[in-house]
N, C-alpha and C positions, 0 to 999 in steps of 0.2 A: 503539416498534417502528418500524423503517425499512422502507418499501416501496421496492423498486428494480425497474428494468426490465432484463431479460436481452437478449441479442442477438436472440432470437427474438420479443421483444415480450411474453413472459410476465412477469407480476408475481409477485415472490417476497417472502415475509416473511423478511427476513434473520435476525432473531433466532432463528427456529426451526431453522435449519440449522447453527449454529455448533458446532464441535467444541471450541473453546477460548473461554474468557471473554475479552472485549475489555476493555482498560483505557483509560479516557478520558484519555489523556495527549497534550498538545500537544507534538510532537517535531519539530524542524526536520529536513527530509529534502531531499536533492537527488534529483530524478527525471531519469533519462536515458531517452529513448525516441524514437519517431517519431510524428508526428501523422498525421491522416487522409490528408494529401497525401504522406506518406512523408518529410517533412522532419524531420531529427533535431533534438532540442532538449535542453537542460539547464535545469531549472527548480528554483529553491529554493522549497519549499512547506512546509506543515505537515501532519503526520500528525494526524488528528482522534482516532483511537483505534488501538490495535494489539493483536494477540494473537500467540500462537506460530504461528498458521497464516496470518495475513494482516494487512492494515491497511486503514483507510478514510482516503483522502487527498483533499485539494482540489488540483486541477490546472487551470490556466488553458487549457492546450492541449486541442484536440479529439483524443481518443484512441479508437481502435476497441476494442470489446469483443473479447477474445481476444488483444490485443496483449501483447507481453512488454516489461516495463519493468525498469530497474535502479534500485534505491533505495540511496542512499549516506547512511548515518546516522552523524553524527559521534559518536565515542566520548568517554568521560570523559577530560578532559585531565590526570588525575592519573597520575603514573608508577607502574607496577606493577613492583616490584623483583624479583618472581619470574620474570617473563617479559616479553618485549617485546610490548606491546599495540599493535594496529593503531590508526591515527588515525581510521579510518572502518570501518564494517561495511557491506559491499556485499551486497545481497540481490537475487535475481531474482524477479519476480512476474508473474502473469498477470492482466489486467483481466477481472473476472467480471461486474460490473454497474456501472451509472452512474445518477446522478440529478442533476437540476439544482434549485437553490434560489436565488432572486434572481439574484445575479451570480456564483454559485459552482457549480462542477461537482464533485460528489463521486464518487470511483471506489473501488469495493470491489476489493481486490487479494488474490490468494492467492499466498503464497510458494511457489516451486518446491520448496523443501525447508523443512519446518516447523522452527522454532527449537528446539523440544523434541519429544520423542516423546509421542504421545497414549496415556495408560494407561487409557483408558475401556473 
């Protein structure tokens, strides 16, 4: 179970609030956003895990809780003869929580629009 800090300083148990199961997949992701000083950045990073509703990512930049980020996820390079598939999937997400571990900052992100509908 991962304990994270919210913008108000409250500690939450992340596992208890999930609507979708997270998959522990290491996925290369380009993150676009602005750091705490307002400077825009583009960073290649790794998604630690991902679900239909969000992702846990490692980011080197200092990012404020509540910030909006764009995630660019490379798609499979296999051609789809039925339709033209995009080369990347671009998702918008909001920073919900952050935690630091050694030299790594982990950010819990919630997608603006879920990848699938929740049927719970």
